[in-house]
N, C-alpha and C positions, 0 to 999 in steps of 0.2 A: 494449316498450323493445328488444328484439331487432331487428324489423325497423328501428326507428328506426337503431341501431348500425351497421345495415347500409346503412341509404340514405344518411348523412352518408361513410361510408367511400368508399361509390359515386361520391358529387359531390365530393368530397376527391382521388380518383383521375382522377378527369375532368378535375379543374381543374388537377392537376400534371402531367397530360398536355399538357393544352391549350399549358400555361406554356413546357414544357420544348419543345414544335414552335415553339413562335415563338423559345425561346431559339435555339434549331438556325438557324432560319431568318435570326436576324440576326447570327449570329456573324461572317461575313467583316466586318457592315459596323461591327462591335465593333473588330476589329482595325484597320480604319484610323481609327474614332476613338479607341482606347488609341494609336497611335503620333502623331497630331495634338496630342491632350494631351503627349504627351511630346514632341515638339518645341515645342513654348507652353514649357515648364516649361524643356528645355534652355535655351533662346535665354534667358531670365528670370533663369538661376540657373547657366549652364556655359557659356554662348561666351564672356563673356568670355577663360576664360581657355583653354577649348578649342578657338575659333572653329569659325566659321561652317560648319555641316551635319559638322561633327568635323574641318574641317582646321585642324589646331593653328599657332595662330601665333604660336610658338615658347614661349611661357608655359608652359605644358599639354600635359600624357601626350599622345600621339596618338595618342585612342579610335579611331582606323579601326584599330589595330593589335589591338587590346583583344581576345583568344578568347573566340568564343561560346559555349563548355561550361565558362566559370568565374562564373556570375552570382554564385555567395557572393564571391570577391573586390570584383568590384565593390560590391555594396553595404558590404560591409566595408569596402572602401578611401570612399567616399563618404560613410560616417558615420562614422566613426572620424577617415579624412583619413589621407592619405599625404604624407611630405616636403612640399610647399609649399603641399601640398590642403588646406585649412582642414575640420574636421568639420564636415558637415552633417546627423546626429545629429539635435540637437537643433529643427532646422528641417525634413527633408522628414521622411513618413510614408513606410512601407513600400509604400500603394499608387501614392506618389507615385515610388519606385525603381523598380518595375512600369514607371511610364509609360517612364519614360528608360529602363529598360533595352529596352523595346519598340522605344522610337527608336532607339537604338543598331543593334540588330539590322535593321531596317529600313534605314537609312540605307549600314550594312556590308553588308547583303544576305544574310543570314542565313538559312539555310532554318530554319522554324518547329519543327521537330523539331531544331534544332542548340543552341537557346537554350529551356532547361528552368528554370522555374520554384523 
């Protein structure tokens, strides 16, 4: 039985190592996919007030001025609403907020390290 456990552990470690390598190899593509998903979400939920590519049409807050190190404020503002902005908390899930944040960072040219999760 002891040999069986060792074999299972060895197989598990091999599989985890392969999965980790595959995940690391696809990381750059995941970032682009995340930004594109965020863009699509932005277009459907945010663009109406915040403008095309964050260029406000005068209705909503100019998201080009949003600080890159204040994701907590972004999440709170979107989920709870602020001033004329409605609360999107009942509609948007946390992973969707992460996608929107990735899109904001891409459009604003934030460095990867400047936009903590």
